[in-house]
C-alpha positions in Angstrom: 0.5 -5.6 -9.2 -1.8 -7.6 -6.9 -1.9 -6.7 -3.2 -1.7 -9.5 -0.6 -4.3 -7.7 1.4 -6.8 -7.8 -1.4 -9.7 -10.1 -1.7 -10.2 -13.3 -3.8 -12.8 -12.8 -6.5 -15.0 -15.8 -7.2 -17.8 -16.0 -9.8 -20.2 -18.6 -11.2 -23.2 -18.6 -13.4 -25.4 -19.0 -10.3 -24.9 -20.1 -6.8 -23.3 -23.5 -7.4 -19.9 -21.9 -7.2 -20.5 -21.3 -3.5 -19.3 -24.9 -3.0 -15.9 -23.7 -4.3 -16.1 -20.6 -2.1 -16.8 -22.7 0.9 -13.8 -25.0 0.3 -11.6 -21.9 -0.1 -12.9 -20.4 3.1 -12.2 -23.5 5.0 -8.6 -23.9 3.6 -7.7 -20.2 3.7 -9.7 -18.6 6.6 -7.5 -15.4 6.5 -8.6 -14.6 3.0 -11.6 -12.3 2.2 -13.9 -13.6 -0.5 -16.0 -11.6 -2.9 -18.5 -13.8 -4.8 -20.7 -12.9 -7.7 -23.3 -15.3 -8.9 -24.7 -14.3 -12.4 -28.2 -15.4 -11.6 -29.7 -13.0 -14.1 -28.1 -15.1 -16.9 -28.1 -18.6 -15.5 -27.7 -21.3 -16.6 -24.6 -20.8 -18.7 -24.8 -24.4 -20.0 -27.1 -23.5 -22.9 -25.5 -20.2 -23.8 -23.0 -19.7 -26.7 -19.3 -19.5 -25.9 -19.2 -15.9 -27.2 -22.0 -14.8 -24.8 -20.4 -16.7 -21.9 -17.1 -14.9 -22.5 -18.9 -11.5 -22.4 -20.6 -12.3 -19.1 -17.4 -13.6 -17.6 -15.4 -10.6 -18.7 -18.0 -8.1 -17.3 -18.0 -9.9 -13.9 -14.2 -10.2 -13.8 -13.7 -6.5 -14.6 -16.2 -5.6 -11.8 -14.3 -7.8 -9.3 -10.9 -6.4 -10.3 -11.8 -2.7 -10.8 -14.5 -2.2 -8.2 -13.2 -4.6 -5.5 -9.5 -4.6 -6.3 -9.3 -8.4 -6.1 -5.8 -10.0 -6.0 -6.9 -13.3 -7.6 -9.8 -14.5 -9.7 -11.4 -17.9 -9.5 -13.8 -19.0 -12.2 -16.0 -21.3 -10.1 -17.9 -22.6 -13.0 -17.0 -25.4 -15.4 -18.9 -23.9 -18.3 -17.3 -20.5 -17.9 -13.9 -22.1 -17.4 -14.2 -24.0 -20.7 -15.5 -21.0 -22.6 -13.7 -18.0 -21.0 -10.6 -19.0 -19.1 -8.1 -18.3 -21.9 -9.6 -14.9 -22.7 -9.6 -13.9 -19.0 -6.1 -15.2 -18.5 -4.8 -13.2 -21.5 -6.8 -10.1 -20.7 -5.5 -9.8 -17.1 -2.1 -11.2 -17.6 0.4 -9.5 -15.4 -2.3 -8.1 -13.2 -3.4 -11.1 -11.1 -3.6 -14.9 -11.3 -6.7 -16.4 -12.9 -7.7 -20.0 -11.7 -10.3 -22.1 -13.4 -11.9 -25.3 -12.1 -10.9 -27.6 -15.0 -7.1 -27.6 -15.1 -6.6 -28.4 -11.4 -9.0 -31.4 -11.8 -7.2 -32.6 -14.9 -3.9 -32.3 -13.1 -5.3 -34.4 -10.2 -6.7 -37.1 -12.5 -3.5 -37.6 -14.4 -1.5 -37.8 -11.1 -3.6 -40.7 -9.8 -2.2 -44.0 -11.2 -5.2 -45.9 -9.9 -7.6 -44.1 -12.2 -7.7 -46.0 -15.5 -11.2 -45.1 -16.9 -12.7 -41.9 -15.6 -16.2 -40.8 -16.2 -17.2 -37.2 -16.4 -20.7 -35.6 -16.1 -21.1 -32.0 -17.0 -23.3 -29.4 -18.7 -23.8 -29.5 -22.5 -21.6 -26.4 -23.0 -18.7 -28.0 -21.0 -19.0 -31.3 -23.0 -19.3 -29.5 -26.3 -16.2 -27.4 -25.6 -14.1 -30.6 -25.7 -11.8 -29.2 -23.0 -11.7 -32.2 -20.7 -11.4 -34.6 -23.7 -8.5 -32.6 -25.2 -6.6 -32.1 -22.0 -6.9 -35.7 -20.8 -6.1 -37.2 -24.2 -3.1 -35.0 -24.7 -1.6 -35.4 -21.2 -2.2 -39.1 -20.5 -2.7 -41.1 -23.6 -3.3 -44.4 -21.8 -6.2 -43.0 -19.8 -9.7 -43.9 -20.8 -12.4 -41.4 -20.3 -16.1 -41.2 -20.9 -18.0 -37.9 -20.8 -21.8 -37.4 -20.6 -23.8 -34.2 -20.8 -26.3 -34.0 -18.0 -28.2 -30.8 -18.8 -31.1 -31.3 -16.4 -29.0 -31.5 -13.2 -27.9 -27.9 -12.7 -31.3 -26.3 -13.2 -33.0 -29.1 -11.2 -30.6 -28.3 -8.2 -31.1 -24.5 -8.6 -34.9 -25.1 -8.3 -34.4 -27.0 -5.1 -35.0 -30.5 -6.5 -32.2 -32.6 -4.9 -32.1 -35.5 -2.5 -35.7 -36.4 -3.5 -37.6 -38.8 -5.8 -37.3 -36.4 -8.7 -33.6 -36.0 -8.6 -33.2 -39.8 -8.0 -35.1 -40.6 -11.1 -33.2 -38.1 -13.2 -29.8 -39.3 -11.8 -30.7 -42.9 -12.5 -31.5 -42.1 -16.1 -28.2 -40.4 -16.6 -25.9 -42.6 -14.6 -27.4 -45.8 -16.2 -26.2 -44.6 -19.6 -23.9 -47.0 -21.4 -21.4 -44.2 -21.9 -20.5 -44.5 -18.2 -20.2 -48.2 -18.2 -17.0 -49.7 -16.6 -15.7 -46.4 -15.2 -13.6 -46.5 -12.0 -14.1 -42.9 -10.9 -16.5 -40.1 -11.7 -15.8 -36.3 -12.0 -18.6 -34.1 -10.9 -17.7 -31.4 -13.5 -20.2 -28.8 -12.4 -20.1 -26.9 -9.1 -23.7 -27.7 -8.5 -23.2 -31.4 -8.4 -21.8 -31.7 -4.8 -25.3 -31.2 -3.5 -26.3 -34.5 -5.0 -23.1 -36.3 -4.2 -24.7 -38.5 -1.7 -27.4 -39.6 -4.2 -24.7 -40.3 -6.8 -22.7 -42.3 -4.2 -25.8 -44.3 -3.4 -26.3 -45.2 -7.0 -22.8 -46.6 -7.2 -23.1 -48.2 -3.7 -20.0 -46.2 -2.7 -17.9 -48.3 -5.1 -16.9 -45.4 -7.4 -14.8 -42.5 -6.1 -16.5 -39.2 -6.8 -14.2 -36.3 -7.6 -15.5 -32.7 -7.2 -13.3 -29.8 -7.9 -14.0 -27.6 -4.9 -11.2 -28.9 -2.7 -8.8 -29.5 -5.6 -9.3 -25.8 -6.7 -8.9 -24.5 -3.2 -5.5 -26.2 -2.8 -4.4 -25.0 -6.2 -5.3 -21.5 -5.2 -3.3 -21.8 -2.0 -0.3 -23.0 -4.0 -0.5 -20.1 -6.4 -0.9 -17.5 -3.7 2.1 -18.9 -1.8 4.2 -19.0 -4.9 3.3 -15.3 -5.8 3.6 -14.1 -2.1 -0.1 -13.1 -2.1 -1.3 -15.0 1.0 -3.1 -12.8 3.5 -1.7 -13.0 7.0 -4.8 -11.7 8.7 -8.4 -11.0 7.9 -9.5 -7.4 7.7 -12.9 -7.5 6.0 -16.0 -9.7 5.9 -16.8 -11.9 2.9 -19.2 -10.4 0.4 -21.7 -12.3 -1.7 -23.6 -10.9 -4.6 -26.1 -12.1 -7.3 -27.1 -10.2 -10.4 -30.7 -11.1 -9.9 -32.0 -11.4 -6.3 -34.8 -13.5 -5.1 -35.7 -15.1 -1.8 -35.4 -18.5 -3.5 -31.7 -17.8 -4.3 -31.1 -16.5 -0.8 -32.4 -19.7 0.7 -30.6 -22.0 -1.8 -27.4 -20.1 -1.2 -27.4 -21.2 2.5 -27.6 -24.8 1.4 -24.6 -24.4 -0.9 -22.5 -22.4 1.6 -24.0 -22.5 5.0 -26.0 -20.4 7.4 -25.0 -16.8 8.0 -24.5 -16.0 4.3 -26.2 -12.9 3.1 -26.8 -12.3 -0.6 -26.9 -8.8 -2.0 -27.9 -7.7 -5.5 -25.2 -6.3 -7.8 -25.6 -4.4 -11.0 -22.8 -4.8 -13.5 -24.0 -1.9 -15.7 
């Protein structure tokens, strides 16, 4: 049985999931966060579903067994698509598991003004078919167009964003006919909020951009309230780990989350 005083465990293939962690921190300041970025194996976007499930399970077991986390947030679209069902079933009855896809799907189908949604994501997320299946099944009249944008996450991880290189890559992707006539765009990767302004510029602010960080934070709040797991006061500092440490990751993490964040290396062995 999860303890309300426990921490919220969050993980991603790298440091992009810090955008989700930041949204949770803002909405739920009393909650301790423990974050693991699997930088040793990033990006997940070009890995097999079986390998992604193994990585996700190893990290989740560490968060639950070593840190006694009371809830688990999969802050990665690729891992959510490949590993959510396994993690949900593995830890059923022990703690709630939240992914970044279902809350966004719920939001999209609740918005009557969205008629034709575009989705940009990693190759693995697109290949999983998870957005396509869920949207088609739950709102048959909704049109959707999904495009794999495999260069974006590694480009952002390497520090290329809000510059000429990222502008050129974005223009190539967003000009694709697949995204023609969309009325909203889902940024279906937790890295993409860092280039949100550039995407907004491409569309001249005419297309609403939907990123999952705030949506997921509110879904987590709802679940914690429902299961009486909200913390009433903060007792411990947030902890941030990566499976492969470098100064580059440490500097990039501050951009994703903010100053004051300190990364530490964690071995899952």
